[in-house]
C-alpha positions in Angstrom: 3.1 10.5 24.1 3.2 7.9 27.1 3.3 4.2 26.1 2.8 3.1 29.7 -0.4 1.7 28.9 1.1 -0.9 26.4 3.0 -3.7 27.6 4.8 -6.5 25.7 3.4 -10.3 26.2 5.6 -13.1 26.6 4.2 -16.6 25.2 6.1 -18.6 27.5 7.1 -18.9 31.4 10.3 -17.7 30.3 10.9 -14.9 27.9 12.2 -15.5 24.4 15.4 -13.4 23.0 13.3 -11.6 20.5 10.8 -10.6 23.3 13.6 -9.3 25.0 14.9 -7.6 22.4 11.6 -5.6 21.4 11.8 -4.6 25.5 15.0 -2.8 24.8 14.1 -1.4 22.0 10.9 0.1 23.1 11.3 0.4 26.8 8.0 -1.3 27.5 7.3 -3.7 30.3 7.6 -7.2 29.6 4.9 -9.2 31.5 2.9 -12.6 31.4 -0.7 -12.3 29.9 -1.8 -13.7 33.4 -0.3 -10.3 34.8 -2.8 -8.2 32.7 -4.2 -5.3 34.7 -7.2 -3.7 32.6 -7.2 -0.9 35.0 -3.2 0.0 33.9 -3.0 -1.6 30.4 -5.1 -0.7 27.4 -3.1 -2.7 24.6 -0.2 -5.3 24.4 2.2 -6.2 21.7 2.5 -10.0 21.1 4.7 -12.1 18.6 2.6 -14.9 17.1 3.5 -17.2 13.8 1.9 -14.4 11.8 4.6 -11.9 13.4 4.2 -8.8 16.0 0.7 -7.7 16.7 -1.0 -5.1 18.8 -3.8 -6.3 20.6 -6.4 -4.1 22.9 -7.3 -5.4 26.1 -10.8 -6.0 26.8 -13.7 -8.5 26.1 -15.3 -6.8 23.2 -11.6 -5.7 21.6 -11.7 -5.9 17.8 -8.7 -8.4 17.4 -5.1 -8.1 16.6 -3.5 -5.6 14.4 -0.5 -6.4 12.2 1.1 -4.9 9.0 0.9 -7.2 6.4 2.1 -6.2 2.9 1.6 -9.2 1.2 -2.1 -8.4 1.4 -1.6 -5.4 -0.6 -0.4 -7.3 -3.5 -3.5 -7.1 -5.3 -4.1 -3.7 -4.9 -0.7 -2.9 -6.0 -1.3 -4.6 -9.3 -1.5 -3.4 -13.0 -4.2 -0.8 -11.8 -2.2 0.7 -9.2 -0.9 3.9 -11.4 -4.8 4.9 -12.2 -5.7 5.0 -8.2 -5.9 8.2 -6.9 -2.9 8.0 -4.5 -0.7 8.1 -7.4 -2.4 10.5 -9.3 -1.9 12.8 -6.4 1.7 12.6 -6.2 1.9 13.3 -9.8 3.0 9.6 -11.0 2.7 8.7 -14.5 4.2 7.2 -17.7 8.1 7.7 -17.2 7.7 9.6 -14.1 7.9 8.1 -10.4 8.7 10.9 -8.0 10.4 10.5 -5.1 8.1 10.9 -1.7 8.5 11.5 1.8 6.0 10.2 3.8 6.2 12.2 6.7 3.5 10.6 9.1 3.6 7.0 7.6 1.1 5.1 10.2 1.3 1.6 9.5 2.9 2.3 5.9 0.1 1.2 3.7 0.6 4.1 1.2 4.4 4.1 1.7 4.3 0.5 0.3 1.8 1.3 -2.5 4.2 4.2 -3.7 7.3 1.9 -3.5 5.5 -1.0 -5.3 4.7 1.7 -8.2 8.4 2.7 -8.3 8.6 5.5 -6.5 11.4 6.1 -4.1 10.1 6.7 -0.8 11.1 7.6 2.9 8.7 7.1 5.6 9.1 8.7 9.1 6.7 7.2 11.8 7.3 9.0 15.3 6.0 6.5 17.6 8.1 3.6 18.5 5.2 1.1 18.7 3.8 1.7 15.5 7.1 1.7 13.9 7.9 -1.5 15.4 4.6 -2.9 13.8 5.7 -1.4 10.5 9.6 -3.0 10.9 8.1 -6.3 11.5 5.9 -6.3 8.4 8.5 -5.4 6.5 10.9 -8.0 7.6 8.1 -10.8 6.9 7.6 -9.3 3.6 11.3 -9.6 2.9 11.4 -12.9 4.1 9.0 -14.1 1.5 11.2 -13.8 -1.0 13.3 -16.6 0.2 10.5 -18.9 0.5 9.7 -18.3 -3.5 7.2 -15.4 -3.3 7.5 -12.8 -5.8 8.7 -9.8 -3.6 10.9 -6.7 -4.2 12.6 -3.9 -2.2 10.4 -1.9 -0.1 10.4 1.7 1.3 12.8 3.0 3.6 11.5 3.7 7.1 12.7 5.5 10.1 11.5 6.0 13.7 11.6 9.7 13.5 9.4 12.7 14.1 9.5 14.9 11.0 8.7 18.2 12.8 12.0 17.3 14.8 14.4 16.4 11.9 13.0 18.3 8.8 15.6 20.7 8.7 18.3 18.1 8.3 16.2 16.1 5.6 17.0 16.6 1.9 14.5 17.7 -0.5 11.8 15.4 -1.8 9.7 16.0 -4.9 6.5 15.4 -2.9 5.8 15.4 0.7 3.1 13.5 1.6 0.8 14.0 4.9 -1.7 11.7 6.4 -2.7 13.6 9.8 -5.0 10.6 10.7 -8.4 12.4 10.5 -11.2 9.9 11.0 -12.8 8.7 8.1 -16.8 8.4 8.4 -17.0 5.4 6.0 -14.1 2.5 5.9 -13.7 -1.1 6.1 -13.7 -3.0 9.6 -10.0 -3.5 9.4 -9.4 0.2 8.8 -11.5 1.3 11.4 -9.8 -1.1 13.7 -6.2 0.2 12.3 -7.4 3.7 12.9 -9.0 3.4 16.5 -5.6 1.5 17.4 -3.6 4.2 16.1 -5.4 7.2 17.5 -5.3 5.8 20.9 -1.7 4.9 20.8 -0.5 7.9 18.8 -3.0 10.6 19.5 -5.4 12.5 17.2 -2.8 14.9 15.2 -3.1 18.8 16.4 -0.2 20.2 14.5 -1.7 20.5 11.0 -0.1 23.8 10.3 3.4 22.8 11.5 3.2 19.8 9.4 2.2 21.5 6.3 4.8 24.6 7.1 7.5 22.1 7.4 6.4 20.2 4.1 6.6 23.2 2.4 10.3 23.4 3.4 11.1 20.4 1.8 9.0 19.5 -1.2 10.2 20.9 -4.5 7.1 19.6 -6.5 4.2 19.5 -4.3 2.4 18.6 -0.9 -0.3 16.0 -1.1 -2.7 15.7 2.0 -4.8 12.8 2.4 -8.2 13.5 4.2 -11.4 11.8 4.9 -13.9 13.1 2.2 -15.7 15.5 4.0 -13.1 16.5 6.6 -11.8 20.4 6.4 -8.9 21.7 4.4 -5.5 21.5 6.4 -4.6 24.9 7.9 -7.5 26.2 5.6 -5.2 26.1 2.6 -7.3 25.8 -0.9 -5.5 23.0 -2.8 -4.6 23.3 -6.5 -6.9 20.0 -7.2 -8.1 17.2 -5.3 -8.5 13.6 -6.1 -11.6 12.3 -4.9 -12.6 8.6 -3.4 -15.6 7.1 -1.8 -14.2 8.0 1.8 -11.2 9.8 1.2 -9.5 12.6 -0.9 -5.9 13.6 -1.8 -5.5 17.4 -1.6 -2.6 18.4 -4.0 -0.7 21.8 -3.3 1.4 22.3 -6.4 4.8 24.6 -5.5 5.8 25.7 -8.8 
């Protein structure tokens, strides 16, 4: 995926060390917003008081997208173990499986699994999306020094699952979310999905993801789908957990 339509926006006349470090990491142009060209640029990354954010270019753009794990803490409360995500991975009293989130996106599900006590490794192949997640983790951990109650979050790597799966260890669960577009979600979720699909592109390699997951999972594969979307690789799941807008298809391997 080419990221030539994304640039890093500098806040001041002179760029900051943080902005230059991000430029080196991502290999993207660092420009003043005055240099924005709507014909050449679709998105820009910008640091602000709330961390790193991705903005769409255009008057009707739906606003900034940033990773804020602290906003998930209410969802990650005492009832988390009863949510479909945790049921799908097989978490229950006395059991917290190891999980490889092979297509992490913005890391929401990895965070919730980690908060529930699962050991999680998340892989995100797109460098721009990874930068947003990495910034979100850093800000979440910084809150601890300010008196907030936080804990360790998941490990995340900027790697393509299909390129590195043969070198990875076994996990009890491999979790796949190929970003099939949902029909009904919150405005924030729709914005995130819209941005991610344009930045990352829609998944066209479901069969390869599923086959690679079979090689690594010792217990089960869990696939997140929109509620009415087709089965991955036309494979019938062992069972499914359905919510209002999404479902988790579970493929038991033993």
